[in-house]
C-alpha positions as CSV (number, residue, x, y, z in Angstrom):
1,M,46.4,-38.0,-45.6
2,Q,46.6,-39.7,-42.2
3,T,49.6,-41.5,-40.8
4,Y,48.9,-44.9,-39.2
5,I,50.8,-47.3,-37.1
6,I,49.7,-50.7,-38.4
7,L,50.2,-53.6,-36.0
8,I,50.1,-57.1,-37.6
9,R,49.5,-60.0,-35.2
10,G,51.4,-63.3,-35.7
11,V,54.0,-62.4,-38.3
12,T,57.0,-64.7,-38.1
13,P,60.3,-64.6,-39.9
14,T,59.8,-68.2,-41.1
15,G,57.0,-70.7,-41.4
16,K,53.3,-70.4,-41.9
17,N,52.9,-66.6,-41.2
18,R,56.0,-65.5,-42.9
19,V,55.6,-62.0,-44.3
20,P,58.9,-60.5,-45.5
21,M,58.8,-56.8,-44.6
22,V,60.6,-55.7,-47.8
23,E,57.9,-57.5,-49.9
24,L,55.1,-56.2,-47.7
25,R,56.3,-52.6,-48.1
26,T,56.2,-53.0,-51.9
27,A,52.8,-54.7,-51.8
28,L,51.2,-52.1,-49.6
29,H,52.6,-49.3,-51.7
30,A,51.2,-51.0,-54.8
31,A,47.8,-51.2,-53.0
32,G,47.8,-47.4,-52.6
33,L,49.5,-46.7,-49.3
34,H,52.1,-43.9,-49.1
35,N,55.4,-43.6,-47.3
36,V,55.3,-47.2,-46.2
37,N,57.9,-48.1,-43.6
38,T,58.4,-51.2,-41.4
39,Y,60.1,-51.8,-38.1
40,I,61.7,-55.1,-37.4
41,Q,60.4,-58.4,-38.8
42,S,57.4,-58.8,-36.4
43,G,54.7,-56.9,-38.2
44,N,55.0,-53.2,-37.5
45,V,54.2,-50.9,-40.4
46,L,53.9,-47.1,-40.6
47,A,52.1,-45.7,-43.7
48,Q,49.9,-42.9,-44.8
49,S,46.4,-43.4,-46.2
50,E,43.2,-41.5,-46.8
51,L,41.3,-44.6,-45.7
52,E,39.5,-44.9,-42.4
53,P,41.1,-47.3,-39.9
54,T,38.7,-50.2,-40.5
55,A,39.0,-50.0,-44.2
56,L,42.8,-49.7,-43.9
57,E,42.9,-52.8,-41.7
58,Q,40.8,-54.7,-44.3
59,L,43.1,-53.6,-47.1
60,V,46.3,-54.7,-45.3
61,H,44.6,-58.0,-44.3
62,N,43.6,-58.6,-48.0
63,V,47.1,-57.7,-49.3
64,I,48.7,-60.2,-46.8
65,A,46.1,-62.9,-47.5
66,D,46.5,-62.5,-51.3
67,Q,50.2,-62.1,-51.5
68,F,51.6,-64.1,-48.6
69,G,48.7,-66.5,-47.7
70,G,48.2,-65.4,-44.1
71,D,45.0,-64.7,-42.2
72,L,46.4,-62.3,-39.7
73,T,44.8,-59.8,-37.4
74,I,45.5,-56.1,-38.4
75,L,45.1,-53.1,-36.1
76,A,45.6,-49.6,-37.4
77,R,46.1,-46.7,-34.9
78,T,46.8,-43.1,-35.4
79,P,50.0,-41.7,-33.8
80,E,47.7,-39.9,-31.3
81,E,46.0,-43.1,-30.4
82,H,49.4,-44.8,-30.1
83,D,50.7,-42.0,-27.8
84,A,47.6,-42.3,-25.6
85,V,48.3,-46.0,-25.1
86,L,51.9,-45.1,-24.0
87,A,50.7,-42.3,-21.8
88,G,48.1,-44.6,-20.2
89,N,50.7,-47.0,-18.9
90,P,49.9,-47.5,-15.2
91,F,53.3,-49.1,-14.4
92,G,55.8,-46.3,-15.1
93,V,58.9,-46.9,-17.0
94,E,61.3,-48.3,-14.4
95,E,60.9,-51.9,-15.6
96,T,60.6,-51.5,-19.3
97,K,62.1,-54.9,-20.2
98,R,59.1,-56.5,-18.5
99,L,56.4,-54.1,-19.7
100,Y,54.0,-55.1,-22.5
101,F,51.1,-53.5,-24.3
102,T,48.3,-55.6,-25.7
103,Q,46.0,-53.7,-28.1
104,L,42.6,-55.1,-28.6
105,A,40.5,-54.8,-31.8
106,S,37.6,-53.7,-29.7
107,E,36.6,-53.3,-26.1
108,P,35.7,-56.6,-24.4
109,E,32.1,-57.3,-23.5
110,P,31.6,-56.0,-19.9
111,E,30.7,-59.5,-18.5
112,R,33.9,-61.1,-20.0
113,L,36.0,-58.2,-18.8
114,Q,34.6,-58.6,-15.3
115,E,35.4,-62.3,-15.3
116,F,38.9,-61.6,-16.7
117,L,39.7,-59.0,-14.1
118,A,38.6,-61.4,-11.3
119,L,41.4,-63.8,-12.3
120,D,44.6,-64.1,-10.3
121,F,47.5,-63.0,-12.5
122,A,50.2,-63.2,-9.8
123,P,53.1,-62.9,-10.0
124,D,52.4,-60.8,-13.1
125,Q,50.4,-57.6,-12.9
126,V,47.6,-56.8,-15.4
127,R,45.6,-53.6,-15.9
128,V,43.0,-53.0,-18.6
129,A,42.0,-49.6,-19.9
130,G,39.6,-49.5,-22.9
131,K,41.1,-51.4,-25.7
132,V,44.5,-51.9,-24.1
133,I,45.9,-54.5,-21.6
134,Y,49.0,-53.3,-19.8
135,T,51.1,-56.2,-18.4
136,L,54.1,-56.0,-16.1
137,Y,55.6,-59.4,-16.1
138,A,57.4,-60.8,-13.0
139,D,60.0,-62.4,-15.2
140,K,59.9,-62.7,-19.0
141,Y,56.9,-62.5,-21.4
142,S,58.0,-65.8,-22.9
143,S,57.9,-67.6,-19.5
144,S,54.4,-66.5,-18.6
145,K,51.1,-68.2,-19.4
146,I,49.5,-64.8,-19.6
147,N,50.2,-63.9,-23.2
148,N,48.4,-62.7,-26.3
149,N,46.7,-66.0,-26.9
150,F,45.5,-66.1,-23.3
151,F,44.0,-62.6,-23.6
152,E,42.2,-63.4,-26.9
153,R,40.8,-66.7,-25.5
154,K,39.5,-65.1,-22.2
155,L,38.2,-61.9,-23.7
156,K,37.1,-63.2,-27.1
157,V,38.7,-60.2,-28.8
158,R,41.5,-60.1,-31.4
159,A,44.7,-58.7,-30.0
160,T,48.3,-58.0,-30.7
161,T,51.1,-57.4,-28.1
162,R,54.2,-55.3,-28.3
163,N,56.9,-54.6,-25.8
164,F,57.8,-51.1,-24.4
165,N,60.8,-50.7,-26.7
166,T,58.8,-51.4,-29.9
167,M,56.0,-49.1,-28.7
168,T,58.3,-46.2,-28.1
169,R,60.2,-46.8,-31.3
170,L,57.0,-46.8,-33.4
171,A,55.9,-43.5,-31.6
172,D,59.3,-42.0,-32.6
173,M,59.1,-43.2,-36.2
174,A,55.5,-41.8,-36.5
175,K,56.8,-38.4,-35.4
176,A,59.7,-38.4,-37.8
């Protein structure tokens, strides 16, 4: 049985993509996942499953679509993959309030990535490594035009973004 950190893109506490975490835990358990746990209301799930990541992502997607009506992006990562994302952070941990990790569903096409990397992100700083975009914002994530939607639009890859605190908390929960 493998533990997974499941990241759901676009969950909101109210409105169109409302997915209550208590109800989601119950629905995922009923769908066959074990030790289902959630962290905050923004779509972070830890669970155990015998499924491969792609099959797990599809299962979670289907449960959400069927029970809550959302068509949301789901990314499943093992704790080891998650730890590698944290370890690959090129910016250090001095400015954690401005540090964000965008995980991509797949690596971008080389031509799109080359065009993307040629953009001027100033005053923000952006680095890409495989299926992860590391961003150190000059101010706040919410005040930048360089966000999850921007990354998806430019790279044509599904993505979801988490801040440093959420990433480290999920890593700690996966180890517990």
